[in-house]
N, C-alpha and C positions, 0 to 999 in steps of 0.2 A: 631332193634338192639340198645337197650336202654343203650348205654355205655357212660353216661354222669353224671355229678354231679350237685346237686342243693344246698342242705344244709344237714348238718349232725346233727344239734342240736336236732331236734325232734327224730331222730333215736337213739341218745345217751341218751335222757331223759329217766330216769327210767331203765337204762341198768345196774344197779348194780347187778341184777340177771344174771345168766349164763344159757346157753343151752336153751332148749325149754321153760324154764320159762320166757324168754323175752316176749313171747306171741305176739299175734296180737292186743291185747287190746290197746297197745301204739299207734296204727295207727289212733286213733280217730274215730273208727267205732263201738265202744262198747266193753265192757269187755267180753261179751259172745263169741266174735270171738276168744279169746285166746284159748278156749277149742275146739271150732269147727269153723274153719275159714269160712265154708260155711254158718254158722248161722243156727238157728233153722228152721225146716220145709222148708229147702232150695228147695225141689223138688215140693212143692205146687205152683200152679199158682195163683197169686193174681189177683183180678179183674182189668180190664183195667181202668186207670184213665184218659186217653186221647184218641187220635185216632192213628191208626197205622201209622208208618213212612215208610211202604213198598210202593215203587213206588212214593214217595213224591219228587218232583224236588226242586232244589235250586231256589232262586230268581235270575233272570238274572241280571248281573252287568258288567259294562265295566272294572271297577277298583276294585281290591280285596284288602281290607285293612286288614293286618295281624298283630297279636300280637304274640310274641314268649315268652314262659315261660320256663326258663332253658337254660342256655347258656354255657354248658360244652362241652364235647367231641361230643355228638350227636347234641344238639341243636345249639350251637354256631359255632362249627368247621365244621360240615358236612351238616346240613340242611339249616341253614341261607344262606350260599352262593348260594345254589340252588334256594331258594325263590327269591333271588336277580337277577337271570338270567331269570326268567319267565316273559313273557309279561303280562302286566296288573296287576302285583303284586306290592303293595307298603307296605313296612314294617314300621308300624307307632308306634309300642310300643314294648319295650323289658323289660324283668324282670328276675332278678336273685338276690339272697341274697348277692352275692359278687359284689360289685360296680365295681371293675376293669373289671369284665367280661361284664357288661353292657356297659362300655365305649369302650372296645375293639370291641364288636359287633356293637356298634353305628358307629364306624369308618368304618366298613365294609359296612354299609348302605350308609353312605355319600360318601365313595369312589366309590360306584356303581352309584352315581349321584342322589340319592334320598335325600329328606330333612332329617334332623336329627330327629330320632324318640324320643318319650317320653320314659324316663327311670324310672324304678321302682326297687329300691334295698334298702337294709338296714334292712329288717325284713322279717320273714317267711310268713307274711300275705300281703305283697305288691302285690302279684298276684291278690288279691281281688280288689285292686284299678285298676289294668289293666283291669280286666274283667268287672268292673263296668263303664267303660268309655262310653259305649253305642254306639260307632261308629265303632266297629270292626266287620268285616264279618267272620273272622276265627281266632280262637285262637289255636295255636300249642303248645302242652304240651310235653316237653322233660325233665322230672325230675325223681328222684328216684320213685320207684313204689308206695310207700305209699301215694304220693301226687297226683297220677293220678285221683283218684276219686274226692277229693274235688276241684281240679282245673277244671276238666271237668264240674262238677256241677256248679261252679261259672261262667264259661264261658257261659253255656246255660242260666243261670239265668240272665246274663248280656246281653242276646240277640244275642250272636254269635254262629255260628256253631263251632265245636271243633274237632280237630284231635289229637289223643292221641297215644303216643308210647306204646309199649307192656310191660306188660299186661294192659288192660283198667281199671281194678280194681282187688283187691286181695281177695274179698269175694263175695259169691253169693248174699248176701243181697245188697251189693253196686252195683253189676251188675244190679239187678232188679231196684234199685233206678235210675241208669242212663237210663235204658229203659223207665221207667215211666216218667222221667223228659224230655227226648227227645220227647216223645209223647205229653206231656202237653205243652211244650214250642214251639213245631214245629221246633226245631233246631236239625240238624243232629249231632250225636256223633259218630265219626268214628275211628276205630282201624287202625292206619297207619302201616299196615303190609307190609313192603317193599318186603319180599320174595314172596308174592302172585303176585307181578309184575315182577318177574325174567324172563329172556328170556326163560329158559328151562321150568319153571312152566307155563308160558302162552302158550307156544307151546304145551305142553302136554294137557293143558286144552282145547285148540281148537281141538286137535286130538281126545280127548275123546268125545267132543260134536259132532264131525263128525262121530263117530261110529267106529273109527279105532281100538279101544280096545274091541269092542263088548259090551256085558253086563258087567258093572263094578262090580268087586267082592271085591277087597281089595286095600288098600293104606297104605302108611307109611310115616311118617315125623318125624323129630328129631331136636334137638339142641345139637350137639356133638361138643364142643368147649372148649379146655383147657384154662380156665381163671385163673388158680391158681396164676400165677405171677401178673396179672393185679388186682386181688382182694386184693392183699397186697400192691398195688402201690397207694399211696395217691395222686399222680399227675394225675392218670387216673380216678379212682373213687374218687371223693372228699369225704373223710371220709370213714368209713367202711360200708356204707349203704347196698351195695350189698352182702358183705360177711355176714352181720348180718342175712340176710334171711336164711342162712344155719344153723343158730341156732334156727330157728322158725318152718319151715315147712319141711315135709318129702318127698313130691312127686315131681311133675314136676313144677319147678318154672318158666319156660319160654316156654310154649307149642306153642305159636302162630306161630313161624317160620315154624314149621312142620305141625301143625293142619290147619292153614289157607289154604295153597295150597291143601292139601288133602281134606278138606271140600269143596273147590271150585270144584275139580274134581267130587265129589259125589253130587254136587248141594245141599249141606246142606243149609237149609232155603229156597231153591228154588225147592222143589219137593221131598226132603228127609230131615230127621233131625237126629241129634245125640241124642240118647236116654239114653245111660248109659256109664259109664267109670269104668274100673277095673284096678287098679294099684298095682304093687308089686315093692318093693325097695330093693336094696342091702344094706349092711352095709355102714356106713359113716366113712371112715378112711383116704381118700387121702388128704383132706385139712389139717387135723391135721398132717399127715406125712410131707406134704410140709412145714408147719410152723416149725416143729421140725428140718428140714434140712436147713431152709433158714432164719428164723426170729429170731432176738435177744430175749433173755428171758425177757427183760424189756419192750418189746412191749405190748401195751394194748390188742392185739389180744389173748394173752395167758390167758385172763380171759374168753374167749369164748369156748363154747362146741358145736361142730358141730354135727347136727343130720340129715341133709338133705341127702337122699340116694345118694351115688356116681353114681349109675345108677338107674333111675326110668323108668319102662316100663309099658305103659298103652295100653289097648285095648278098643277102642270106638266102640260101636255097633250103627248102624243106624236103622231107622224105616223100611227100606227095607231089613234089615238083612245083610248089608255089614259091613266090619270090617276095622277100621283105627288103625294102630299101631303107638304109639308115644313113643319116647325115649328122655331122658334128662340126659346129663352128662357134667358137666363143671369143674370137679375137678380131672379128671383122664387123663393120657397121651393118646391122641387120635387125629389123623388128623381131621381137620374140616370136618363135614358132616351134611347135613340135610336129609339124606337118599333119600327122594323124590322119592317114588315108587308108581306106579299105575299098577294094574293088572286086566285083564278082560278075557272074554271067548275067545278072539282072540289074546291075547298076553300080554306083560308086558314091562314097562319102568322102568329102575333103574338108578339113578344118582350117581355121585361121584365114577367113571367117568360116564358120560351119555352114555347109551346104550339102545338098544331097540330090541325086538323080537316080530314081528307081523306076523300072517298068513293073507293072503297067501304069503306075501313078502319073508318069509324065511321058509325053511323046513329042514335045515341042522343042527339044534341043536346048532347054533352059534349065538352070539350076532351080531346085525346089527349096522351100523353107524347112530347115531342120526342126523348127519348133512344131511343125505339124506332126512330128513323130514323138511328142513328149509322152504319149501313153506307154512307150517302151522304156521309160526311165526305170532304173534299178530300184528295187524296194527300199534300199538304204537311202536313196535320194528322195523317194516319195515320203518316207517317214521323217526325213530331215531336210526339208526343201531349202532352208536358209541356215546351213551349218556355220558355227563360229570358226575362227582360226584363219590362218593364211592360205594362200594358193587357192582361192575361191572355194574353200571349205573341204578340199580333198584330203588335207592332212587329218582333219577331224573325222571324216568318214572312214579313213583307213584305220585310225586308232580305235574308233568306236567298234568297228567290225572285229579287229584283233582281240580287244578286250571281251567282246561278246563271245567269240569262239572259245577263249580261254575259260571264262566263267561258266559257260554251259557245257564244256567238255566236248566241243565239236572239232571236226577236222579243219585245220586252217585252210583258208582260200589259197595260200601260196606256201610252198615248202622249199627246202634246200635245193631241190633240183631246178626249180624256177629261177632262184637267185643265181645259181651257177651258170645256167644257160644265158641269162640276161647280162651277166657280167663278163662272160667269156670273150666278147668282142674287144675288150680292152687290150689284152695281150695278143689275141689272134689278129686283130686289125693291124697292129704294129708289125707283126711278122709278115703280113700280106703286103703292106706298103713297102717294107724294107726289101721284099723279094719281088718288087715291081708288079704287084697285083696277083701273085700266085695264090690260088685258093687254099684256105686253111680248113682242115676238118674240125668241126665242132664236136667234142666228145659226147657220147651218150651217157650223161651223168646218171640217168635213171636205170642204166643197165637193162634195157629192154622193157621197162615198165611203161614207157611212153605209149605203147600200143593199147593200153587200157583206157577206155573212155571213162572220165570221172569229172565231177564238178570242179569248178575253180571259183573265180569271183562271181560268175553268174550262178549264184547259189539260191537255194530255197530259203525263204524267211523262216527262222525258227519258230516253232509253235509257242505262243504265249509271249513272244518278245515285243 
C-alpha cells in the first residue's frame, strides 16, 4: 500500500503537456515506453545472464543493517516503526529529498535506543549514495512508483538485498532488468506485498494446499479503494505523483494487492504460471467529476486530463487453464474491498465479508462461518495473534518474516520472479485496454523454473524460532 511521498520534481518535469501525452518516457526508462509501456517484444524471453534465484537462501546474519528510502506516509510513518520493533534489526541509513523527514525519522530511530543513522537528503540522487555505502544488508524502497526500478537497481548494484513497495517496476522491460540483475548480483529483489501475508489470505492459502477446495478453478483479487480525496491532498501524497498516473495509463495501476494472494493460491511460479492477461476498461469520468465539485479552478490539477479507466477488469489465464480475475478502481465511490475469492471443485471462499462454502461441511446452500476454519491459520499468525502496526497487522507479519528469513539464512518466501509477475499487469493491462481487449502474453520471468514445485508463504516454521 504505497501511500507515501518522496519527490515531485521529476514527476512534474516535462509536464507541460496534458493527458496521455505526459507519457511514460519521463520516467527515465526510454521514450519508447511512452507509446507502449511494456516495451517492444515484451513477451519474448531473453537469454539468462546469470543463475536462477529460485531456492537461493539469504546469508545468515545476527544483525540486519537496513537502509530506508522514502520517509512519507508509508516508509516513515508506517514501516520504519515496525522495523524498529524487530529483534536483530538496526536502521543505519535514511533517505528522503525532504530534509525534515529524515530528521523526524532519525529521531524515531534514536528514541528506539539505536545509534543515530546516516541521513541522505537534498537531492533526487541522494539514494545512490545510500545504496553505494556497501554495508547494508537490506534496502527498503517506499517512494513514488517511477522511482522503484532505479532504486532497486542501485541497491542490488551496491550489494544489498532490496524490498520494494508495489508495483516493483512500471514496464516489462524494467521488470526483466530487475530479474536479470538479481540473477547476476545474487541479491534478492522482493515485492513487499503485505496483503499476501494477511490473516485471511494465509488461512485460505493453507486450506487450499490441504485440498479443502478440491481442484482449484478460479480466483479473484482487486484494489477497490476510493482515493479521490487523498489524491488531491498535498499533505498525504507529496505532490501530484499518484494522480499523474491517471493521465498516463489506461488499465490496472495497482494489481499486486489482488494478484499476489490469488497467484499464491494457484502456486504461480511454483507449479503453474500466469500466461496471458486480457483487460477491458470503463470510461474515465469520476476523477474529473470530483475535481469539478471540490477543487478550485486555479489549482494546477485543472491542466490534467484523466484517461485511466474508472474500472479496469482483467482476466489472467494460467498454464493449467485456471482463471484469475483482477479489478482496479480507486476513483469511484466504493467500500474498500480486495475481493479475495478462491473457488474449486469442492467449494468457494469469498471475502468482504469473509465467508466460505465447502463440501462436505455444508449442503444447505448457505454460507458458512470462516471462523470455523481458524485451525488453518498460518503459524505466523498463531504465534502473533495480535500483531502491532497498520493494515490489521499484515505489515508487521510481512516484515517479521522477512527479517526472520534473513537472520536465519533461509530462502525468502517471495523472490524477484513473483514481483515481476505480480507487477506485469500494470503495463500489460494498459496495452490490452488500448487494443480493445486484445490478450497480452505475460512473460515467463522464471525461464522455465515455474514447473518446479517449491514452498512460498505457506512455509514450515523454522526450528527453534
